[in-house]
N, CA, C and O of each residue as an XYZ file, in Angstrom:
372
protein
N     102.089     69.533     81.649
C     103.267     70.117     80.955
C     103.384     69.493     79.452
O     103.537     70.059     78.370
N     103.195     67.486     79.946
C     103.726     66.870     78.894
C     102.376     67.060     78.250
O     102.685     67.045     77.059
N     100.953     67.244     78.306
C     100.052     67.280     76.909
C     100.836     68.536     76.516
O     101.761     68.455     75.708
N     100.598     69.304     76.888
C     101.102     70.852     75.740
C     102.288     70.054     75.121
O     102.659     70.201     73.957
N     102.772     69.302     75.904
C     104.386     69.007     74.787
C     103.756     67.844     73.865
O     104.566     67.500     73.005
N     102.896     67.352     73.824
C     103.221     66.404     73.360
C     101.712     66.878     71.985
O     101.388     66.440     70.881
N     101.264     67.838     72.804
C     100.146     68.479     71.191
C     101.206     69.256     70.354
O     101.443     68.972     69.180
N     101.774     70.169     70.979
C     102.897     71.305     69.896
C     104.059     70.187     68.914
O     104.552     70.371     67.801
N     104.213     68.932     69.954
C     105.022     68.433     68.563
C     104.025     67.743     67.484
O     104.560     67.184     66.527
N     102.744     67.747     67.567
C     102.027     66.852     66.591
C     101.839     67.845     65.546
O     101.953     67.573     64.351
N     101.420     69.509     66.200
C     101.156     70.538     65.432
C     102.751     71.044     64.788
O     102.745     71.823     63.835
N     103.353     70.824     65.046
C     104.971     71.046     64.298
C     105.045     70.519     63.116
O     105.048     70.979     61.975
N     105.127     69.064     63.751
C     105.577     68.084     62.729
C     104.209     68.131     61.307
O     104.283     67.935     60.094
N     103.138     68.465     62.174
C     101.930     68.473     60.888
C     102.072     69.719     59.795
O     101.678     69.748     58.629
N     102.928     70.975     60.744
C     103.240     71.937     59.323
C     104.156     71.606     58.792
O     104.124     71.834     57.583
N     105.334     70.973     59.283
C     106.186     70.215     58.170
C     105.944     69.638     57.641
O     106.650     69.716     56.636
N     105.182     68.822     57.560
C     104.929     67.699     56.771
C     104.087     68.615     55.389
O     104.373     68.410     54.209
N     103.111     69.548     55.815
C     102.079     70.309     54.874
C     103.257     71.067     54.261
O     103.235     71.177     53.035
N     104.277     71.605     54.924
C     105.121     72.390     53.466
C     106.010     71.493     53.165
O     107.054     72.012     52.770
N     106.027     70.192     53.193
C     107.086     69.010     52.502
C     106.280     69.104     51.238
O     106.818     69.406     50.172
N     105.158     68.881     51.330
C     104.156     68.377     50.615
C     103.964     69.319     49.421
O     104.039     69.119     48.209
N     103.705     70.359     50.114
C     103.096     71.718     49.209
C     104.555     71.740     48.129
O     104.568     71.456     46.931
N     105.414     72.057     48.765
C     106.528     72.449     48.165
C     107.376     71.533     47.087
O     108.256     71.912     46.315
N     106.703     69.877     47.322
C     107.565     69.206     46.266
C     106.039     69.013     44.767
O     105.987     68.084     43.961
N     105.095     70.128     44.848
C     104.071     69.486     43.656
C     104.611     70.756     42.708
O     104.823     71.802     43.323
N     104.775     70.757     41.717
C     105.250     71.583     40.644
C     103.977     73.026     40.389
O     102.819     72.660     40.189
N     104.152     73.983     40.402
C     103.813     75.445     40.166
C     102.226     75.146     38.959
O     101.174     75.782     39.011
N     102.456     74.372     38.300
C     101.809     73.880     37.048
C     100.554     73.314     37.632
O      99.436     73.636     37.229
N     100.785     72.425     38.632
C      99.500     71.625     39.317
C      99.085     72.135     40.300
O      98.257     71.654     41.074
N      99.767     73.453     40.390
C      99.241     73.939     42.006
C      97.335     74.091     41.732
O      96.513     73.875     42.623
N      97.078     74.398     40.666
C      95.729     74.576     40.316
C      94.498     73.533     40.661
O      93.592     73.437     41.488
N      95.070     72.737     39.408
C      93.909     71.959     39.122
C      93.943     70.252     40.921
O      93.192     69.308     41.163
N      95.239     70.800     41.623
C      94.625     70.016     43.127
C      94.555     70.974     44.032
O      94.964     70.737     45.168
N      94.078     72.109     43.734
C      93.525     72.518     45.113
C      92.064     71.802     45.158
O      92.364     70.997     46.040
N      90.872     71.531     44.901
C      89.823     70.740     44.999
C      90.334     69.811     45.810
O      89.611     69.517     46.762
N      91.863     68.986     45.687
C      91.834     67.588     46.473
C      92.357     67.943     47.933
O      92.378     67.107     48.837
N      92.868     69.542     48.112
C      93.615     70.076     48.900
C      92.319     70.727     50.032
O      92.383     71.161     51.182
N      91.316     70.562     49.178
C      90.458     71.483     49.975
C      89.406     70.402     50.706
O      88.723     70.733     51.675
N      89.361     68.760     49.974
C      89.016     67.698     51.025
C      90.069     67.785     52.413
O      89.644     67.694     53.564
N      91.030     67.913     52.175
C      91.953     67.710     53.137
C      92.066     69.200     54.375
O      92.636     69.093     55.460
N      91.587     70.123     54.027
C      91.446     71.294     54.987
C      90.270     70.554     55.585
O      90.180     70.196     56.760
N      89.344     70.364     54.583
C      87.908     69.975     55.395
C      88.089     69.412     56.476
O      87.726     69.828     57.576
N      88.955     67.928     56.117
C      89.592     67.320     57.572
C      89.880     68.096     58.805
O      89.282     68.112     59.881
N      91.025     68.789     58.365
C      91.848     69.608     59.163
C      90.888     70.591     59.822
O      91.110     70.915     60.988
N      89.772     71.123     59.127
C      88.732     71.888     60.340
C      88.148     71.130     60.934
O      88.063     71.499     62.105
N      87.417     69.728     60.653
C      87.048     68.875     61.458
C      87.830     68.604     62.495
O      87.140     68.589     63.514
N      89.197     68.332     62.762
C      89.810     68.165     63.707
C      90.451     68.983     64.991
O      90.679     68.688     66.164
N      90.592     69.927     64.335
C      90.603     71.929     64.892
C      89.600     72.014     65.707
O      89.859     72.478     66.818
N      87.835     71.504     65.348
C      86.879     72.186     65.965
C      87.184     70.990     67.330
O      87.097     71.146     68.547
N      87.513     69.950     66.614
C      87.298     68.762     68.096
C      88.555     69.253     69.222
O      88.471     69.305     70.449
N      89.636     69.559     68.412
C      90.526     70.023     70.061
C      90.266     71.197     70.360
O      90.588     71.535     71.499
N      89.549     72.313     69.393
C      89.125     73.614     70.229
C      88.196     73.443     71.132
O      88.363     74.039     72.196
N      86.674     72.385     70.926
C      85.822     72.309     71.407
C      86.134     71.552     72.928
O      85.536     71.881     73.952
N      87.321     70.339     72.865
C      87.742     69.689     73.834
C      88.159     70.588     75.043
O      88.070     70.152     76.190
N      88.567     71.713     74.804
C      88.387     72.400     76.096
C      89.653     71.978     76.930
O      89.706     72.350     78.102
N      90.639     71.250     76.421
C      91.396     70.477     77.952
C      92.268     71.546     78.600
O      92.301     71.689     79.823
N      92.893     72.208     77.850
C      93.482     73.125     78.496
C      93.476     74.773     77.042
O      93.306     74.755     75.823
N      93.684     75.660     77.798
C      93.695     77.251     77.094
C      94.982     77.265     75.573
O      94.775     77.939     74.564
N      95.824     76.666     75.705
C      96.445     75.883     74.277
C      96.026     75.357     73.310
O      96.246     75.677     72.141
N      94.956     73.932     73.973
C      94.764     73.318     72.831
C      93.465     73.775     72.265
O      92.951     73.407     71.208
N      92.957     74.740     73.241
C      91.682     75.612     72.541
C      92.160     76.519     71.615
O      91.800     76.481     70.438
N      93.049     77.447     72.109
C      93.712     78.074     71.118
C      94.220     77.844     69.965
O      94.161     78.644     69.031
N      94.933     76.389     69.910
C      95.760     76.260     68.804
C      94.470     75.774     67.734
O      94.532     76.055     66.537
N      93.567     75.186     68.187
C      92.556     74.474     67.644
C      91.461     75.493     67.170
O      90.483     75.014     66.595
N      91.526     76.858     67.353
C      91.025     77.949     67.108
C      91.692     78.883     65.665
O      91.181     79.470     64.711
N      92.797     78.679     66.044
C      93.890     79.406     65.068
C      93.411     78.036     63.818
O      92.860     78.457     62.800
N      93.565     76.921     63.895
C      94.024     76.349     62.691
C      92.543     75.839     62.584
O      92.612     74.964     61.721
N      91.445     75.910     62.939
C      89.866     76.149     61.998
C      90.244     77.412     61.742
O      90.355     77.262     60.526
N      90.545     78.593     61.925
C      90.523     79.731     61.140
C      91.394     79.803     59.907
O      91.238     80.606     58.988
N      92.124     79.078     59.972
C      93.501     78.947     58.681
C      93.524     77.902     57.842
O      94.417     77.826     56.998
N      92.463     76.862     57.958
C      92.600     75.735     57.270
C      91.196     76.470     56.307
O      91.146     76.615     55.085
N      90.152     76.842     57.338
C      88.826     77.769     56.943
C      88.892     78.963     55.396
O      88.112     78.995     54.445
N      90.186     79.866     55.673
C      90.583     80.551     54.656
C      91.427     79.585     53.855
O      91.917     80.327     53.004
N      91.834     78.500     53.652
C      92.505     77.760     52.903
C      91.524     77.246     51.872
O      91.746     77.219     50.662
N      89.846     76.633     52.782
C      89.353     76.126     51.900
C      88.548     77.114     50.935
O      88.065     76.763     49.859
N      88.454     78.700     51.602
C      87.318     79.478     51.129
C      88.933     79.827     49.787
O      88.844     79.249     48.704
N      89.607     80.307     49.922
C      91.098     80.672     49.188
C      90.867     79.502     48.127
O      90.879     79.901     46.962
N      90.720     78.533     48.254
C      90.981     77.457     46.903
C      89.577     77.115     46.141
O      89.575     76.861     44.937
N      88.332     77.125     46.955
C      87.200     77.412     45.882
C      87.304     78.681     45.245
O      86.399     78.923     44.447
N      88.102     79.473     45.382
C      88.119     80.866     44.298
C      88.327     80.859     43.713
O      87.659     81.203     42.738
N      89.693     80.384     43.690
C      90.813     79.867     42.842
C      90.602     78.527     41.714
O      91.249     78.303     40.691
N      89.588     77.837     42.239
C      89.053     77.301     41.441
C      88.045     77.703     41.003
O      88.036     77.254     39.857
N      87.159     78.266     41.148
C      85.919     79.142     40.292
C      86.410     80.362     39.380
O      85.800     81.045     38.558
N      87.724     80.387     39.821
C      88.064     81.595     38.635
C      88.892     80.963     37.630
O      88.965     81.587     36.572
N      89.532     79.876     37.705
C      90.435     79.117     36.656
C      89.315     78.506     35.814
O      89.563     78.291     34.628
N      87.436     78.035     36.571
C      86.993     77.770     35.552
C      86.145     78.726     34.848
O      85.484     78.567     33.822
N      86.306     79.856     35.672
C      85.560     80.674     34.170
C      86.579     81.375     33.243
O      86.225     82.355     32.587
N      87.704     80.941     33.186
C      88.609     81.087     32.114
C      87.968     80.058     30.921
O      88.162     80.402     29.755
N      87.282     78.925     31.153
C      87.285     78.205     30.243
C      86.218     78.224     29.121
O      86.092     77.882     27.945
N      85.229     79.056     30.537
C      83.746     79.795     29.674
C      83.665     80.199     28.921
O      84.544     81.032     28.704
N      82.439     79.995     27.681
C      82.892     80.934     26.506
C      81.674     82.188     26.864
O      80.528     82.085     27.301
N      82.550     83.464     26.437
C      81.897     84.698     26.340
C      80.726     85.025     25.942
O      80.394     83.933     25.481
N      79.952     85.612     25.789
C      78.677     86.094     25.084
C      77.381     85.522     25.630
O      76.304     85.848     25.131
């Protein structure tokens, strides 16, 4: 049970820090910073896969899998937004 509380504490703190960091960025900078956040999410995917693959408890495996899915959605969405932004600057014709 102590391991679960420790893992849950780290998970909740990571969520809180992420929300605090994202809400402090002005809206005009969100799109240019997407590439940087993709790198951070890539690190998150790696850590989440390690957590899920360790299979310490069912909770760590479940949270690791969930974190992998959500971070992957974030990376794919970031690339799509960046691609769309770059399309705005291409010459048509």
